[in-house]
N, C-alpha and C positions, 0 to 999 in steps of 0.2 A: 430387498432394499431397492427403492426407486430413487436414484440420486437426483432426478429432476424435481420430484416432490420435496425431497429434503432441502434442495437448493431454495425452493420457494418458501418453505417454512423458515429457513434461516434468514432469508432476505426480508421477510415480513417482520421477523423478530428484531432484526437489525434496526429497523425504523423505530420500533417500540423502545428499545434500549437507549438509543441516542436521544429520542424525544423525551425520555424520562428526565433529562437534565434541563428541560425548558423551564425558565422561571427561577432556577436555582442561582444563588449569589455567586458571582464570579470574583474569586479572591485574588487570582493571579492571571497574568496574560496567557500563560501556557495552557490554561484550561480552555480558553477560546480557540486556540489553534489546535488543540487536541481534538476538539469537536470538528474543526475544519478538516483535519485528516480523515476523520470518520466519514464526513460528507464526501470527500474525494474518493475514498474506497467504495462507498455506497454507489457513487456514480459509475465506477468501473464495473462492479458486479451486476448492477442493474442493466447496463448496456450490454454486458456479456450475455445475459439471459435473453434480452431482446433480439440480439443477433442470432442466437442459437435457435430461436423460433422461426427464423427465416427472413430473408430480405427480398422484397419484390420491387423491381424497377418498372414503374409505370408512368408514362407521359400521356396525359389526356386519357383516351380510351385504349391506348395501345400498351400492352404489357410485354416487356422485352425479356426480362429475366426473373427467375424465381430460384434462389440459391441460399445456401448457408455459408456465410462469410467466415469460414474457420480461420482465415489468415488474421483478420482483425480481432477475432476472439483470442487468438494466441497473444497478440500485441497487448490487448486489454488485461489478459491474465498476468503478463509480465509486469505491467504497471500496478496491478493489484498486489502482487507479491512485494514489489518495492515499497509501496505505500504502507503495507502492513509491517514490513521489516523496519522502515524508518520509524514508525510508531513504536515498535518494540524497543528499538535502540534508544530513542529519546526518553520515552515515558515508562517502559516496563522493565527493562534490563537494569537500570541504575539501582544500586543497593540502598540509597537513601535520597532524601529530597535535595540535598546539597549537590550530589552528582547529577540528578535529573535537571536541576536548574542550570548547571553549567552546560550540559549537553544542549539544552533548549537554547541557551544564549548563543552557543556556537552555530546552531542551525539558523537561528534568527539573524545573526550577523552575516552568515553566508548569503542569505536571501537579500539583505540590504546591499551587500557588496556586489552581488550579481546584477541588480537593477542599476547600480551606478554605471555599469558598462553599456547600458542601453541608450541609444540616441534619443534626444528629446526635441520635438519640433514645435512645441507650444509654450507660451508663457506659464501656463498652469503646470505643465510637465517640468519645466525648469525650476519652478518654485518647489515642487514636490521633491525633485532630485536634491536641491540644496538643503531642504529640511531633513531628508533622509541621510544626507552626508553628515549632519550633526549627530543624528541618532547612531550612525555607524561609528563615529569617533567615540561616543559615550560607551557603546558596547565594547569597542576595542579596549578602552581603559578598564572596564569591568572584567573582561575576560582575562586580561593580563594580571589583574590584581586578585583574581579568584585563586584560592589555594589549590584547586584541581589543576590549574594551568601548570603549576610547578612539577606535576607528575610526569609531564611529557618531556621527551628529549628536545634539544634545540631545533632539530630538523622538523619534528612534529609540531612544535610551537609555531614555527614559521608557516607550516601548512595550514594550521588553524586560522592564522591571521591572513592567509591567502584565500580563505573561504572553504577549507576542507572541514566539514562539520562532523565527519566520522573518521578522524585521523588514524591512519594505520589499520583501519577496519574495512574489509571487503564485505560485499553483500553475503558472500558465502559464510564468513565467520559470524555474521549477525544471524544468519539463518540457522547455523549450528546452535547458537545461544537460544534461538526461538524453538528448538526442538527437532530440526531437520538434520539428517546426517550429511556430512560433507559431500560425499560422492553423489548421493541422491539429488541434493539441491544443485550441485554443479551441472549435472547432466540435464536436469529439468530446465534450469535457468538458461543454459547455453542453447538448448533447443528453442526456447521462447525468444531469446535474443536473435536467433537466426531469422525469425519472422519480422522482428522490428528492424533488422539491418539488411534485409533482402538477401539472406544467404542462399546458396544454391539449393540446399535441401528444401527450403520453404517454397521456392519457385517450382521445384520439381513436384512437390506434393500438390501445389495448387494446380499445376498443369494436368496431373493424373486424376485429380478428384473431379470427375465429370458429372457424377450423379449426387442427388441430395443425400442418399444413404451414405455414400462415401464421405461426403463433406461432414455429415453429422457424426460419423464414426471418428473423424479426425478432431472434431470439437468435443466429443464426449469426455475426454480426459480432462479438459478445462473445466467442465461442470464439477467434476470431482475435486480438482484443485480449488475451485471457488468455494466449495463447501468447507474444505480444510482451512482456507484463508479466513473466511468469515468466522468460523468457529474459534480459531486461535485469537482473532482480533476481539471477538466478543468477550472472551475470558480476560484478555488484557484490559479492555476498556472498563469492564465491570470491576476489575481490581483497583481502579483508580478512584471510582466514585461510588458512594454508598447507594445513592438513588438508582444508578445504573445497575448495580449489583442486585438490588431488590427487583427491578424490572426484569433483569436477565433470568432470575430464578422463579419469577412469578408464573411463567407459562411452562408447565411441566414437560409437555411434548417437545417444545422448542429447545428447552434447556438440555433434555436428554439427547436430542438430535445433535446439538453442538458438542456434547460430551462424546458421543459416538464418533463424530467426524474428527474431533481432535485426536481420539485414540487411533482412528484409521491412519491419520497423518503420522502418528508416532510409530505405528506398525510398519508403514511404508518406509519411514526413515530408518527403521531397524532392519529392513530388507525382508520382512516376513509377509509382505503383501505387495503384489506387483501393481496394484491400482486397477 
């Protein structure tokens, strides 16, 4: 098994599956932003592959460096994990459309609320902020009136209205729902966060990785993670849309590759495969 070849197969198929929805009627707003999450994830996994192939720093005719930026690869892998888990939580985990719509509203509300805290320096920006404040008020009313809101404790209801769109849920608990074991995800995610937050281990590994071979070896695991993330996402995305499901299954090799990597992810989460 050549995981780099598999990564490229999955990346190409990712485009095919998402593009299959082009021209399809948009019945609800969540469908547009589900596609937006797909585009966000695609950006991460595309850039990950580009960085894995090597970075050359050249100014005019002078080449200064030729290296594999495994640090940025780890940061992108963390972002890809979070994007795929957010997608799973909002769109795939809900047991019915009612729950999905409520989670989408909470996520949408949190985004409007966050931007209300950003400074505005132009008339256009102030007008947009005022317009979004009205949308925020409307969402606040809809969320509090929604039957699902009553399922939460007073404390969690308050958190929702403060912008917590996954109230009481950690990334780890969502990862478990998506098929990863608790301990496996916690250790993996903690390691990736170390690179995002400049932990000592990340700096030590960067310092010690002097050769391209060493840098590649440190990045290899993220290629495997990327294959698992893309495969899980494709199965989730295809479960939402008939056109996407047909496109997903239309390419036998790509579909089988996604099946294989999803199973590898399940095996790793069960502790039977060290990656």
